[in-house]
C-alpha positions as CSV (number, residue, x, y, z in Angstrom):
1,X,70.9,160.3,170.2
2,X,67.8,160.6,168.2
3,X,66.4,157.5,166.2
4,X,66.5,157.7,162.4
5,X,63.0,157.7,161.0
6,X,62.7,154.8,158.5
7,X,62.2,155.7,154.7
8,X,59.1,153.8,154.2
9,X,57.4,155.5,157.0
10,X,58.3,159.0,155.6
11,X,57.2,157.7,152.1
12,X,53.9,156.5,153.3
13,X,53.1,159.7,155.1
14,X,53.9,161.6,152.0
15,X,51.9,159.3,149.9
16,X,49.0,159.8,152.2
17,X,49.2,163.7,152.0
18,X,49.5,163.5,148.0
19,X,46.4,161.0,148.1
20,X,44.5,163.2,150.6
21,X,45.1,166.4,148.4
22,X,43.8,164.8,145.4
23,X,40.7,163.3,147.3
24,X,39.9,166.8,148.5
25,X,40.4,168.7,145.3
26,X,40.0,166.7,142.1
27,X,38.4,163.1,142.9
28,X,35.0,164.1,144.2
29,X,34.2,166.3,141.2
30,X,35.5,163.6,138.6
31,X,33.6,160.9,140.4
32,X,30.3,163.1,140.7
33,X,30.4,163.8,137.0
34,X,31.2,160.2,136.0
35,X,28.7,158.7,138.2
36,X,25.9,161.3,137.3
37,X,26.6,160.7,133.6
38,X,26.5,157.0,133.8
39,X,23.4,156.9,135.9
40,X,21.9,159.7,134.0
41,X,22.2,157.6,130.7
42,X,21.1,154.4,132.5
43,X,17.9,156.3,133.4
44,X,17.7,158.4,130.2
45,X,14.1,159.5,130.9
46,X,14.8,160.9,134.3
47,X,18.3,162.5,134.2
48,X,17.7,164.2,137.5
49,X,17.7,160.7,139.3
50,X,21.0,160.0,137.7
51,X,22.6,163.1,138.9
52,X,21.6,162.4,142.4
53,X,23.7,159.2,142.3
54,X,26.8,161.3,141.7
55,X,26.9,162.7,145.3
56,X,28.5,159.5,146.5
57,X,31.5,160.9,145.3
58,X,31.6,163.7,147.7
59,X,32.1,161.2,150.5
60,X,35.7,161.3,149.4
61,X,36.1,164.9,151.0
62,X,36.1,163.8,154.6
63,X,38.5,160.8,153.6
64,X,40.9,163.3,151.9
65,X,40.9,165.4,155.0
66,X,41.6,162.4,157.2
67,X,44.5,161.2,154.9
68,X,45.9,164.8,155.0
69,X,45.8,164.8,158.9
70,X,47.0,161.3,159.1
71,X,50.1,162.2,156.8
72,X,50.8,165.4,158.5
73,X,50.7,163.9,161.9
74,X,53.2,161.3,160.9
75,X,55.6,163.6,159.3
76,X,55.5,165.9,162.4
77,X,55.7,163.0,165.1
78,X,56.4,159.7,163.2
79,X,56.1,157.5,166.4
80,X,52.4,158.5,167.3
81,X,51.4,159.0,163.6
82,X,52.0,155.4,162.8
83,X,49.1,154.1,164.6
84,X,46.6,156.6,162.8
85,X,48.3,155.7,159.4
86,X,47.2,152.1,160.0
87,X,43.5,153.2,160.5
88,X,43.6,155.5,157.5
89,X,45.0,152.9,155.2
90,X,41.8,150.7,156.0
91,X,39.5,153.7,155.4
92,X,41.4,154.3,152.2
93,X,40.7,150.7,151.1
94,X,37.0,151.2,151.8
95,X,36.9,154.3,149.6
96,X,36.7,152.3,146.6
97,X,33.1,151.9,147.4
98,X,32.7,155.8,146.5
99,X,34.9,155.6,143.5
100,X,38.0,156.6,145.3
101,X,40.5,154.5,143.0
102,X,43.5,156.6,143.7
103,X,42.9,156.4,147.7
104,X,42.4,152.7,147.4
105,X,45.6,152.2,145.7
106,X,47.4,154.5,148.1
107,X,45.9,152.6,151.1
108,X,47.2,149.3,149.7
109,X,50.8,150.6,149.2
110,X,50.8,152.4,152.7
111,X,49.6,149.1,154.3
112,X,52.6,147.2,152.7
113,X,55.0,150.1,153.6
114,X,53.8,149.8,157.2
115,X,54.4,146.0,157.1
116,X,57.8,146.5,156.5
117,X,60.1,145.0,159.3
118,X,62.1,148.2,159.9
119,X,59.0,150.4,160.2
120,X,57.4,148.0,162.6
121,X,60.5,147.8,164.8
122,X,60.6,151.6,164.8
123,X,56.9,152.0,165.8
124,X,57.0,149.4,168.6
125,X,60.4,150.6,170.1
């Protein structure tokens, strides 16, 4: 008889997939243009310098790929994917330094879902 996968684990994997897709498609462009505009206005005399500051947003691409891989692995094989989800949630929290607000919130939610008693018992047993 096969063990039932906890709903919080499935939901966390789906949340990481959605966050990864957003980080891979939309968020880098939004962060780039926002930072470039803000830095460009702050350094009005040298707008090119401000545009260079926006490239920090493109660090979200590899984070997005990591989130997609982590969420996909967990949906495919929940027992082994739980460990990589914990690592990925820490990376998601660190993405706030690059402007990844969506990813940071998703990382916090995933961490709280993984601390659920049912999920920890499933991953350990």
